C-alpha positions as CSV (number, residue, x, y, z in Angstrom):
1,M,17.2,-17.6,-37.3
2,R,20.7,-18.1,-35.5
3,F,21.4,-19.4,-32.4
4,K,24.4,-18.9,-29.9
5,G,24.8,-20.6,-26.7
6,G,21.1,-22.0,-26.9
7,Y,19.7,-18.6,-27.3
8,R,18.4,-17.0,-30.5
9,V,20.5,-14.0,-31.1
10,G,18.8,-10.8,-30.2
11,M,16.8,-12.4,-27.4
12,I,17.3,-11.5,-23.6
13,R,18.2,-14.2,-21.2
14,E,15.8,-14.5,-18.0
15,S,18.7,-13.5,-15.8
16,D,19.0,-10.2,-17.7
17,A,15.1,-9.8,-17.3
18,A,15.7,-10.5,-13.5
19,K,18.1,-7.9,-13.4
20,W,15.6,-5.3,-14.7
21,F,13.2,-6.7,-12.0
22,I,15.8,-6.0,-9.2
23,L,16.8,-2.8,-10.3
24,G,13.1,-1.6,-10.7
25,F,12.3,-2.8,-7.1
26,A,15.6,-1.2,-5.8
27,G,14.5,1.9,-7.3
28,L,10.9,1.8,-6.4
29,L,11.9,1.3,-2.9
30,V,14.6,4.3,-2.8
31,T,12.3,6.6,-4.9
32,G,9.1,5.5,-3.2
33,C,10.2,6.8,0.2
34,S,10.6,10.2,-1.2
35,S,7.9,10.5,-3.4
36,Y,5.1,8.8,-1.4
37,T,4.2,11.9,0.4
38,E,4.3,13.9,-3.0
39,L,1.7,11.3,-4.5
40,C,-0.5,11.4,-1.3
41,L,-0.4,15.1,-1.6
42,L,-1.1,15.1,-5.5
43,L,-4.0,12.4,-4.9
44,F,-5.5,13.2,-1.7
45,G,-4.2,16.7,-0.6
46,H,-6.3,19.7,0.2
47,E,-5.5,23.5,-0.8
48,G,-5.7,26.3,1.3
49,Q,-4.1,29.6,2.3
50,A,-1.3,30.0,4.9
51,K,0.2,33.0,6.3
52,V,3.9,33.5,5.8
53,T,5.7,34.0,9.3
54,R,9.3,34.1,7.9
55,T,11.3,33.8,4.8
56,H,14.9,32.9,4.8
57,E,17.9,31.7,2.5
58,T,19.3,28.3,3.1
59,R,22.7,27.8,1.8
60,S,24.3,24.4,0.9
61,R,27.9,23.8,-0.8
62,R,26.4,24.4,-4.2
63,T,23.2,26.2,-4.4
64,T,21.2,29.0,-2.2
65,R,17.6,28.2,-1.7
66,L,14.7,29.9,-0.1
67,T,12.9,28.4,2.9
68,V,9.5,29.8,3.5
69,E,8.0,29.2,7.1
70,Y,4.1,29.4,7.4
71,E,1.1,28.5,9.3
72,F,-2.5,27.5,8.3
73,T,-5.5,25.8,10.0
74,D,-6.0,22.4,8.7
75,G,-9.2,20.6,8.2
76,D,-9.3,19.2,11.8
77,G,-9.0,22.7,12.9
78,R,-5.5,22.4,14.4
79,L,-3.0,25.5,13.7
80,R,0.3,23.9,12.0
81,R,3.4,25.5,11.3
82,E,5.7,24.1,8.6
83,D,8.2,25.1,6.1
84,C,9.0,24.4,2.7
85,T,12.1,25.1,0.7
86,V,12.1,26.2,-2.9
87,A,14.1,27.8,-5.7
88,R,15.6,31.3,-4.5
89,R,14.0,32.8,-7.5
90,T,10.2,31.7,-6.6
91,P,8.2,34.7,-6.0
92,V,6.8,34.6,-2.2
93,P,5.2,37.3,-0.4
94,G,7.2,38.6,2.8
95,P,6.0,37.7,6.5
96,G,2.4,38.6,6.7
97,G,1.6,37.8,3.2
98,T,-0.5,34.5,2.0
99,V,0.6,31.9,-0.2
100,A,-1.5,28.7,-1.5
101,V,-0.5,25.3,0.4
102,R,-1.4,22.0,-0.6
103,F,-1.6,19.8,2.7
104,S,-3.0,16.3,3.9
105,N,-4.9,15.5,7.4
106,G,-4.6,12.4,9.3
107,P,-1.6,10.2,10.4
108,F,0.4,11.3,7.1
109,R,0.5,15.0,7.8
110,A,2.3,16.7,5.2
111,S,2.1,20.1,3.3
112,R,4.2,22.1,0.8
113,L,3.6,25.4,-1.1
114,A,0.9,24.5,-3.9
115,H,2.6,24.9,-7.2
116,H,5.9,23.1,-6.4
117,P,5.6,19.3,-6.7
118,N,8.6,17.1,-6.3
119,W,8.6,16.1,-10.3
120,I,11.8,14.5,-10.0
121,G,11.0,12.0,-7.3
122,L,7.8,11.1,-9.0
123,G,9.7,10.7,-12.3
124,F,12.1,8.2,-10.9
125,S,9.3,6.3,-9.3
126,V,7.4,6.2,-12.8
127,A,10.7,5.1,-14.2
128,A,11.2,2.3,-11.6
129,L,7.8,0.9,-12.3
130,G,8.6,1.0,-16.0
131,S,11.8,-1.1,-15.3
132,I,9.6,-3.7,-13.7
133,A,7.1,-3.7,-16.5
134,Y,9.9,-4.2,-18.9
135,G,11.3,-7.1,-17.1
136,A,7.7,-8.7,-16.8
137,F,7.4,-8.1,-20.7
138,V,10.7,-9.8,-21.3
139,V,10.0,-12.8,-19.1
140,L,6.5,-13.5,-20.5
141,R,7.7,-13.1,-24.0
142,Q,10.7,-15.2,-23.5
143,R,8.2,-17.9,-22.0
144,R,5.8,-17.6,-24.7
145,I,8.6,-18.2,-27.4
146,E,10.0,-21.1,-25.4
147,F,6.6,-22.7,-25.1
148,E,6.0,-22.4,-29.1
149,R,9.6,-23.9,-29.6
150,A,8.3,-26.8,-27.4
151,E,5.2,-27.3,-29.3
152,R,6.9,-27.2,-32.7
153,N,9.3,-30.0,-31.3
154,R,6.4,-32.1,-30.2
155,E,4.9,-31.7,-33.7
156,W,8.0,-32.5,-35.4
157,E,8.7,-35.6,-33.3
158,S,5.3,-36.9,-33.8
159,W,5.6,-36.3,-37.5
160,L,8.9,-38.2,-37.7
161,R,7.0,-41.0,-35.9
162,E,4.3,-41.3,-38.4
163,R,6.7,-41.3,-41.3
164,S,9.8,-43.2,-40.0
165,G,9.7,-45.3,-42.8
166,R,10.5,-42.8,-45.5
167,S,14.1,-42.2,-46.5
168,S,14.1,-38.4,-47.0
169,P,11.3,-36.7,-44.7
170,E,9.6,-33.6,-45.6
171,P,9.3,-31.1,-42.9
172,P,5.8,-30.1,-41.8
173,E,4.4,-26.7,-42.8
174,W,4.0,-24.0,-39.8
175,D,2.4,-20.7,-40.1
């Protein structure tokens, strides 16, 4: 076991582990805002049929996407008009056709086409949670190692006190 600067080589300092915590929480705040709606739709959403009212292409600087405007009656009996932007190659019926939608009722009303979840936002949220878990693991492991080291030092000091009269002390056996 080699030591460098008070730390065993290969160990991560607590400040480095704290960086994982901070990055994880910052990432969770950023991605949580975008994936919260998606998570609510996946866990608590309802599926239904919607009537397509209009489809049109939406252009940005890099891509052209397809925007589908639809209307449906939600669980509260209200007619809702919403839209969803999907990849241009997605097969969507024209105006008057029906599509499957996933929607939520209540104060966080949201909807999207049924088979187009935002896996990227959810993936980043899971990665942020993984970063927080890794930081917690490193800190807890570091604390355990420091506790064991302190315990060994106490054993060594008590052993030396008992045998202080001997000229060549033998170290105690540890498992």
